[in-house]
C-alpha positions, 0 to 999 in steps of 0.5 A: 626555328621553323625555317631552320628545321625546314633548312635541315631537311633541304640540306639533307635532301641536297646531300641525297641528290648529290650522292644519287647523281654521283652514283648515277654518273659512276654507273653511266661511266661504267656502262660507257666503258663497258659499251664504249664511249663513242658508241653510247654517245652515238646511240644517244645522239641518234635518239629521236627526241620526239619520243621523249614527250609521250614517255614523260606523259606515261610517267605522269600517268603512273604518278597520277594513278598512284596518287589516286591509290594513296588518297583512296587508302587514306580514305579507307582508313578514315583520314580526311586529307584535303585533296590539293594538300595530299597531291603536294604531299604525294609529289614531295614523296617522289623525291624521297625515293633516293633517301637511304633505306627509303626512310624519307618516304615516311614524309607522306605519313608525317605530313598527314599527321601534321595536317590532320593530327592522325598518328603515323601508326595509323597511316604508315600502313597506307604507305606500306600497302601502296608499295606492296601493291606496286610490288604485286603489280610488277610481279604480275606484269613480269609473269604475264610478259615472260610467259609469251617468250620464256614460259620456262622461266616463270618459276623465278617469280615463285619465291617473291610471289609466295612471300607476298601471298604468305604475308597477306594470308597472315594479315587476313587472319586477325587472330593469327597476326595478333598471336604472332605479335603477342609472341614478339612482345616478349622481345625487349625492343618490340615490347615497348612499341607493341601497341603501335604495331597492333594499331598498324596491323589493324590499319593494314588489314583495312587496306588489304581487305579483298576489295581495296586490295584488288582495286589497288593492285589493278590501279598499280598494274595500269600505272606501272604498265604505263612506264613499261610502255614508256621503256618500249617507246625508248627503244623505238626512239633508238631505232631498236625493234624491241617487242613490247612483252620483252620490254615489259618484263625487263622494266618490271624485273629491273624495278623489283630487283632494285626495290631495296636500293635508294631509287633502285640505283645500280641494280635497276640500271644493271638489270635493264642494260644487262637484261636487254643485251641478253633477251634482245638478240643482236642488240648493241651494248651501247643501245642497251646502256642508252635505253637504260639511261633514258628511261631512268631519266624519264622516270626516276630523275623526272620524279625527283625533280617534281618532288624537289619542287613539291618539297618546298611547297609542302614546307611552306604549307606547314609554315616551314615546320618540316623536319623528319627527325620529329617523326619519332616524337610522341604522336598526338592522339587520334583526332588531335588538332595539328600542332602548327604553332610550335616555334622550337623543336622539342 
């Protein structure tokens, strides 16, 4: 039965990959029609592939720093997850970004629960904080880079920035956040899980306290800044003289814009190609499409490939007992021994 449960997740992941590849192929087809098949092919054929190695290394820098941030946040919550196991867990999570609604990213708290017995309500805030600080870092990178060539457009970042600041302000006040929860408890759906939400709020406040918040945002800025530099290197490989500040803004903006979509598919590619043509005078449409394709291969698809390998390792680590459908099951109490001996699904 364990193998059957693992097989279900693998089949689901395979469907996600097939769907994502199909969408990616359609996007590439649309971009090639827009820019011209021959022109895009020529741009890719003319790419200096020696640039791809440092681009991939910068992507690994991004992953390594983000793993350090995730493991640090677990430590802040008092969760003792073995470093090697958590590294495989984080790597497997890279494959989950293409899941619908990114629900598959719950894999990381799920695996932590399976290995340590820690309730997911306590570790999901680490996942939320991880993604939140990624978003904050991207807004900062976009804001800093846009001021060097288009300071009049900084106001476009004020709305998402204000939302982030407002949310952090609410969380910083335990009385205010619990008072809001108290009002929401009257709603039928929320009332039944209010105790778990309260546990998540308290864990979230631990993660976004001033010191860990500043530390994780700085880590995120460096991590995502590495991929921004990778995008600039892609332009260099194409023979395009793109400035670093424009490259940073384009990549940061496209990543934020595509945040709500599985893997950012569609939105990120469109923002990268369309934004490059707009902000880089004289850039050929084919070069913009080729740059978008190459950086997405080096970041999104490279991560999905690594995550797919890690997913099998995590499944083996749990004895084949890997099924995200069980994430909604009643959770063990804090400190309970991980349940690794169940031979059938509940």
